[in-house]
N, C-alpha and C positions, 0 to 999 in steps of 0.2 A: 471311060471315067478319067477325069483329070487328076483327081486327088482322093485318097482314101485312107482312113485310119481303121485298123482292125484290132479290136480287143486290147486297147491301150491301157497299160497299168504303169503308174509312176509313183515312186516312194521318195520321201525325204526322211532319211534315217529309218526309223521303224514305222513312220506314219504313212499310210497309203493315201495319196492325194487324188489320183485318178484311178477309177475302178472299172475295168472292163468297158472302156469307152470305144464306140465305133461311130464314124461319120464319113460323109463323102461330099465332094464338090465336083460338079460337072463343068465342062468347058463353058466359058463366058457367063458363068452364073454368079450371083451374089448369094452367099450363105451366111447366116449369122448364128453366133453362139452367144446366148444371153444367160445371165445368172447374177446372183448377188456377189458381194465381196467374199472371197474365200471359197468360192464354188469350185475353183480349179481351172478357170479359163486361161489365165496367163501361163500357168504351168503347162497346159495343153499346147499353147503356142511355142513355148520354149522347147518342148519335146519335138514339135514339128520342125523347128529351125535348127535342131542339133545342139541346143544349149543346155539340155537336160537329158540324161540317160534314161532309157526306158527300162522298166523292171520286166515288162512283158508286152507282147503285142507287136504289130508291124505297121509301118507307114509307107504308102506308095504314092509316087508322083509321076504322072505320065507313063505308067506301067512299070516303073523301076522302084525297087525298094530303097528308101533313102535314110532309114533310121540308123544305118551303120556309117553314114557319111559325116565328114566334118562340116561345120556351118558354111565355110566358104565354098565348098563343093555343092552344097544345097542351093546357095545363091546362084552359082554358075548354071545350074539346071533350070533356073527361072522361077524360084520360089523365094520371095523377099518379104521381110517383116518390117513394119513400122512399130517399134515398141511403145509401150505406155511410157509417157514422159518424153517422147519424141526422139531421144537418142542423138541429138545434134552435137556438133563440136561447137560449144557456145562462144568461144573466143576467136572463131574463124569467120570469114565473110560468107555471105550467101553463095557466091560463086565457088569458093573453096569447098563448102559443104556439098554443093551439087556435083562438082568434079570428083569428090571422094565417093559419091554415090555410084559413079561409073568405074570404080577401081578395077572391076573384073575385065574391063574392055581394053584391048590393046590398040584398037584402031582410032586414032585421034579424030579422023573425019567423022566416024560414026558417033563419037562422043559429042562433037560439035553439032551434028544433026539432032541428037537427042536433046541437047540444050535448047535448040530452037523449038523443038516439039514441046518441051516442058514450058518454055516461056509463052508459047501460044496459049497454053492452058492456065498458066499462072502469071498473068501480065504484071502483077504487083512485084513479083520476084525479079522480073527483068529490070524494073525501075530501082531495085535495091541491091544490085549485085555486089556492091562494095560495102554494104552494111554488115556490121557484126551481128551474128545470129542472136546472141543473148539480149540485144537491145530491141528486138522486135516484140510485138504483142504475142500473147499466147496463141491466138488464132493464126497469126502469120507464121509463127514457128511450126505450128502443126501443118500448115500448107507446105512449108519448106521440107519438113520431114517426109511428107508424102512424095513431094517432087524428087527428093534424093533417092527414094526407093524406086521411083519410076525411071530414073537414069539407068538402072540395071535391066530395064526392059523385062519386067516379070511377066510370067504367064499366070501366076497366082500371087496376089498381093494380100498379105496378112496385116490387118489393122487392129491394134490392141488399144481399146478405149479412146478412140480419136476425139470424142466430144468432151472428155474430162476437163473441167475447169474453164470451159468456154461459155461465152454469153449465148443466150437463145438465138440471136441473129447469126452468130458465127457457127453454131451447131447446124443451123439450116444451110449455111454455106458449105460446111463440110459434107453434109448430105448430098448436095448438088455435085460436089467434086467426086464423091464416090460413084454416083450415077454416071457422070461424064467419063470417068476412067473405065467403068464397066462397058460403056457403049463403044469404046475403042477395041473391045475384045478381050480385055484383061478380066479374069475371074477374081473375085474378092471373097476372102473369109474375114468377116467383121465380128470382132469380139466387143461386146458392149454391155454396160449396165442400163443404158438408156433403151429400154425395150421398145418404146414407141418409135424412136428413130430407127433402130436396127430392123425391126420387123416391117416398117414401112418401106425400107430400101431393098430388102432381100426377097428372093423368090422362095427360099427354104429356110427354116429355122430349127435350131436345137436349143433345148432348155436344160441347163446343167445345175444340179444341186448336189453339194457335198461330193463332188467327184464323179457323179453319174449323170447320164442323159436320162431325164425323166419324161420329157416330151419331145416330139419332133414332127415335122410336117410342113405343109404349105404355110408360108409366112403370113399371108393375109388371113388364113383360117385361125392361126395361133393368136393373131392380134385381136380377133373377135371372141376368143374363148374366155369363158368366165374365170378359168384358173389364172390366165395371164393378166386379165383385168384386175383381179383381186390381189395377186402376188406381186405384180410388177408395175401396174399402172395406177394403183390406188383407187380403183373404182369399185 
């Protein structure tokens, strides 16, 4: 197993946000966590990335317990998050953002090789290396945020609401990017409100409501279920 959460519990003050949650991601798999606003999806990702302390439970990555590690140590082990809102340095150029994505790497040659690998997959970014990140469109900024995360060569990529605020055409493009990344061997944990997008991309899905996993299983089966259709697809 590549990644596993066991009985996760997270509190903010006296409020329990995540309640006895368990989930897993296998090697080279796309797994999605869907749910409405306030369900606890982003809090889950913060706990995984070391940005929020656990009240109880354990998180394992590649057989090692990581919930006691600092965020930078988690990144070094190959688990990288693209946060909601993209998390770019808005007044820096595309190239400067990309190089910061490789901050854990000491080998300049390897960083340069990763830049070429990223530019092969995001040719628009190669044409805009000197452009200030904040002057790009929302879709282009999302592409840059994902590219920055890939510069760290993740084994597991965490994506938090990558389709938020994007046009239907760009949402489709983001879906293609996620598939392409996965086909290179990188596992993906996709957190999304867009259940149609998320379940069409994933092999496995988890449904979160008020801090609990209420359904899980094969993503294609979940997409066809009456519960998902009614609760998340408006059908």
